[in-house]
C-alpha positions in Angstrom: 41.0 -25.0 21.3 39.7 -24.8 17.7 36.7 -26.9 18.7 35.8 -24.6 21.6 36.3 -21.5 19.4 34.0 -23.0 16.7 31.3 -23.8 19.3 31.6 -20.3 20.7 31.4 -18.7 17.3 28.4 -20.8 16.2 26.4 -20.0 19.4 27.2 -16.3 19.0 26.0 -16.5 15.4 22.8 -18.4 16.2 22.0 -16.0 19.0 22.5 -13.0 16.7 18.9 -11.8 17.4 19.5 -12.1 21.2 22.9 -10.4 21.0 21.3 -7.0 20.5 20.5 -4.7 17.7 23.3 -3.7 15.5 22.6 -0.4 13.6 25.6 -1.0 11.3 23.7 -3.7 9.5 21.1 -1.2 8.4 23.0 1.4 6.3 21.9 3.6 3.4 22.4 0.6 1.0 19.8 -1.4 3.1 17.2 1.4 2.9 17.8 1.9 -0.8 17.2 -1.9 -1.4 14.0 -1.7 0.8 12.8 1.3 -1.2 13.5 -0.3 -4.5 11.8 -3.6 -3.4 8.8 -1.5 -2.3 8.6 0.4 -5.6 8.8 -2.8 -7.6 6.2 -4.7 -5.5 3.7 -1.8 -5.5 4.1 -1.0 -9.2 3.7 -4.7 -10.3 0.7 -5.4 -8.1 -1.2 -2.2 -8.7 -0.5 -2.4 -12.5 -1.7 -6.0 -12.6 -5.1 -5.1 -11.0 -5.6 -2.0 -13.1 -8.6 -3.6 -14.9 -10.3 -4.3 -11.6 -9.5 -0.8 -10.5 -11.1 0.7 -13.7 -14.3 -1.3 -13.1 -14.3 -0.5 -9.3 -13.9 3.2 -10.0 -16.7 3.2 -12.6 -19.1 1.4 -10.1 -18.2 4.1 -7.5 -18.6 7.0 -9.9 -21.7 5.8 -11.8 -23.6 3.3 -9.6 -26.9 3.6 -11.5 -25.2 2.7 -14.8 -22.8 0.1 -13.5 -25.2 -1.8 -11.2 -24.5 -5.5 -12.2 -21.6 -6.1 -9.8 -18.0 -6.7 -10.7 -18.3 -9.3 -13.5 -21.2 -7.4 -15.0 -19.1 -4.2 -14.8 -16.3 -5.9 -16.8 -18.8 -7.0 -19.5 -20.3 -3.6 -19.7 -17.0 -1.8 -20.1 -15.8 -4.3 -22.7 -19.1 -4.2 -24.7 -19.2 -0.4 -24.8 -15.6 0.6 -25.1 -13.6 -2.5 -26.0 -11.1 -4.5 -23.9 -8.4 -1.8 -24.1 -10.6 0.4 -21.9 -9.7 -1.8 -19.0 -6.1 -0.5 -19.2 -7.1 3.1 -18.8 -4.7 4.9 -16.4 -2.2 2.0 -16.5 0.8 4.4 -16.9 -0.3 6.6 -14.1 -0.9 3.6 -11.9 2.5 1.9 -12.6 4.5 5.2 -12.2 2.4 6.5 -9.2 2.7 3.3 -7.2 6.4 2.8 -7.9 7.1 6.2 -6.4 4.6 5.5 -3.6 6.0 2.0 -2.8 9.6 3.5 -2.8 8.7 5.9 0.0 6.2 3.7 1.8 8.2 0.5 2.2 11.6 2.3 2.4 10.1 4.8 4.9 8.6 2.1 7.1 11.9 0.2 7.3 13.8 3.5 8.1 11.3 4.7 10.8 11.1 1.2 12.3 14.9 0.7 12.6 15.5 4.3 13.8 12.9 3.8 16.5 14.7 0.6 17.7 18.0 2.5 17.7 16.5 5.2 19.9 14.4 3.1 22.3 16.7 0.1 22.6 15.7 -3.4 21.6 13.7 -4.3 24.7 11.5 -1.2 24.8 11.1 -1.4 21.0 9.9 -5.1 21.3 7.4 -4.1 24.0 6.0 -1.2 21.9 6.4 -2.8 18.5 2.7 -2.3 17.5 3.0 1.4 18.2 6.2 1.5 16.2 4.5 -0.3 13.2 1.6 2.2 13.4 3.8 5.3 13.7 6.3 4.2 11.0 3.5 3.4 8.6 1.7 6.7 9.1 4.9 8.7 8.7 6.0 6.9 5.6 2.6 7.0 4.0 2.2 10.7 4.5 5.5 11.3 2.6 4.5 8.8 -0.1 1.1 10.4 -0.7 2.6 13.8 -1.5 4.1 12.1 -4.6 1.2 9.7 -5.3 -1.7 12.3 -5.2 -1.0 14.0 -8.6 -0.7 10.7 -10.4 -3.9 9.3 -8.7 -5.7 12.5 -9.8 -4.6 11.9 -13.4 -5.6 8.2 -13.2 -9.1 8.9 -11.9 -9.7 11.7 -14.4 -8.7 9.4 -17.3 -10.9 6.6 -16.1 -13.9 8.9 -15.5 -13.4 10.7 -18.8 -11.4 8.6 -21.3 -11.5 11.4 -23.9 -9.8 13.9 -21.5 -6.3 13.3 -23.0 -4.6 10.3 -24.7 -1.4 10.1 -22.5 -0.4 10.6 -18.9 1.7 13.8 -19.5 -1.3 15.0 -21.6 -3.8 14.5 -18.7 -1.4 16.2 -16.3 -0.8 19.2 -18.6 -4.5 19.7 -19.2 -5.4 19.4 -15.5 -2.8 22.1 -14.6 -4.0 24.4 -17.4 -7.7 24.1 -16.6 -7.7 23.7 -12.8 -4.2 24.8 -11.5 -1.8 22.6 -9.6 -3.6 22.7 -6.2 -7.2 21.9 -7.4 -6.1 19.7 -10.3 -3.6 17.6 -8.5 -4.3 17.9 -4.8 -8.2 18.0 -4.6 -8.0 14.4 -3.4 -5.1 15.0 -0.9 -7.4 15.0 2.1 -9.3 11.8 1.1 -6.0 10.1 -0.1 -4.5 10.7 3.4 -7.8 9.7 5.0 -7.8 6.5 2.9 -4.1 5.6 2.7 -2.8 6.4 6.2 -5.3 4.1 8.1 -5.0 1.5 5.4 -1.1 1.5 5.6 -1.1 1.6 9.4 -3.5 -1.5 9.5 -1.6 -3.2 6.7 1.9 -3.1 8.3 0.7 -3.6 11.9 -1.6 -6.5 11.1 0.9 -8.2 8.7 3.8 -7.8 11.2 1.9 -9.2 14.2 0.2 -12.0 12.1 3.5 -13.1 10.7 5.0 -13.0 14.2 2.1 -15.3 15.5 2.7 -17.7 12.6 6.4 -18.0 13.3 5.6 -18.4 17.1 3.3 -21.3 16.3 6.0 -22.9 14.1 8.5 -22.4 16.9 11.0 -20.8 14.5 12.4 -17.5 13.7 12.4 -16.2 10.0 16.2 -16.9 9.9 15.6 -20.6 10.6 12.9 -21.0 7.9 13.6 -21.7 4.2 12.7 -19.3 1.4 9.4 -21.2 0.6 8.2 -21.1 4.2 9.0 -17.4 4.7 7.2 -16.6 1.4 4.2 -18.6 2.6 4.1 -16.6 5.8 4.4 -13.3 3.9 1.6 -14.3 1.5 -0.9 -15.6 4.1 -0.3 -12.8 6.7 -0.6 -10.4 3.7 -4.1 -11.6 2.8 -5.3 -11.2 6.4 -3.7 -7.7 6.6 -5.2 -6.7 3.2 -8.8 -7.6 4.0 -8.8 -5.8 7.3 -7.1 -2.7 5.9 -9.5 -2.7 2.9 -12.6 -2.6 5.2 -11.1 0.2 7.4 -10.2 2.4 4.4 -13.1 1.7 2.1 -15.3 4.8 2.9 -12.4 7.1 2.1 -11.7 5.2 -1.1 -15.2 5.8 -2.4 -15.0 9.4 -1.4 -11.7 9.8 -3.2 -13.1 8.4 -6.4 -16.1 10.8 -6.2 -14.2 13.9 -5.3 -11.9 13.6 -8.3 -14.8 13.4 -10.7 -15.4 16.7 -12.4 -18.1 18.8 -10.7 -18.8 16.3 -7.8 -19.9 17.9 -4.6 -20.2 21.4 -5.9 -17.6 24.2 -6.2 -16.6 24.9 -2.6 -13.5 23.9 -0.6 -12.4 20.2 -0.7 -13.9 19.7 2.8 -17.3 21.1 1.9 -17.3 19.0 -1.3 -16.5 15.9 0.7 -19.3 16.7 3.1 -21.8 17.2 0.2 -20.8 13.9 -1.4 -21.2 12.1 1.9 -24.7 13.6 2.3 -25.7 12.7 -1.3 -24.3 9.2 -1.2 -25.2 8.3 2.4 -22.7 6.8 5.0 -24.0 3.2 4.5 -23.3 3.3 0.8 -19.9 5.0 1.3 -18.9 2.0 3.5 -20.3 -0.8 1.3 -20.4 0.4 -2.4 -17.8 -1.9 -4.2 -16.5 -3.3 -0.8 -16.6 -7.0 -2.0 -14.5 -6.2 -5.0 -12.1 -4.1 -3.0 -11.6 -6.9 -0.3 -10.7 -9.4 -3.1 -8.5 -6.8 -4.8 -6.6 -5.5 -1.7 -6.3 -8.9 -0.1 -4.6 -10.3 -3.2 -2.6 -7.1 -3.7 -1.3 -6.9 -0.1 -0.3 -10.6 -0.1 1.6 -10.3 -3.4 3.2 -7.0 -2.2 4.7 -8.6 0.9 5.7 -11.8 -1.1 7.4 -9.8 -3.9 9.0 -7.4 -1.4 10.7 -10.3 0.5 11.7 -12.0 -2.8 13.3 -8.8 -4.2 15.1 -8.2 -0.8 16.4 -11.7 -0.9 17.5 -11.3 -4.5 19.4 -8.1 -3.6 21.1 -10.0 -0.8 19.2 -8.4 2.2 16.6 -9.5 4.6 13.7 -7.5 6.0 14.2 -6.3 9.6 12.2 -8.2 12.2 11.6 -7.2 15.8 13.5 -9.4 18.3 12.7 -10.2 21.9 16.2 -9.7 23.4 15.4 -11.9 26.4 
């Protein structure tokens, strides 16, 4: 009798994914862990590439001056302003992306799991790409409401290092001189235009690429060890990062330019964006600094998914994966 019971229990446990979706496993504690892991992975990765971001932003803002590529740009900044100039905007970056990662990764998990609960596992499995895209778009919109003011502070401090010595100083001066809306949310349109397609591509491509990798291994994530799961996260993250960097690059260049004081004239944000596009040209908007951004975002995205999974594991949870219930 005990033998039969153990056999029954083990097959039920192994077929957990096929047993059906259990919403009770995904409570508030799970979402908090996912949000915390998201905040940590985004803050660490964006903070680490801050020097690359400083040089990339300079190339986008002053292409005539910084015209020697990425390595040349590094040398120029260090020669003219010292190595510490490469850490300009680090505080705004670390804080901004912790908040953004919290809402982005936490939100994607929340929307994904709620969609499965509403649709049922079979329908969710059949429409998983649409769920990835919708969850990413919704979570990113919420995250950008919080990220935009910090991104405006970062870009202002990179484009004008004498503006104010600290993050609160930059924020206070922006509010005083330009008001909350123009000072903090001039770049809200471009940020959405850049981040929403980027995040949609990032989560959908990473999710489907990881799924293909597990299929080719003939294993589910639960059956793989920590090292193998991390390898899948990193390699699918690189592919997702490069594709999403290419998709969102024109808006990234536009965002850097629209936050520069006086760029695109004095009209509405939309008319300024139109003026900048005309001045720069569509071709340049799509290609200026693209190589550097592919390297940066490819590395960044891979590390984000790797760190996210590691933090989740450390906190005693595992990321939700879509299951084919059949």
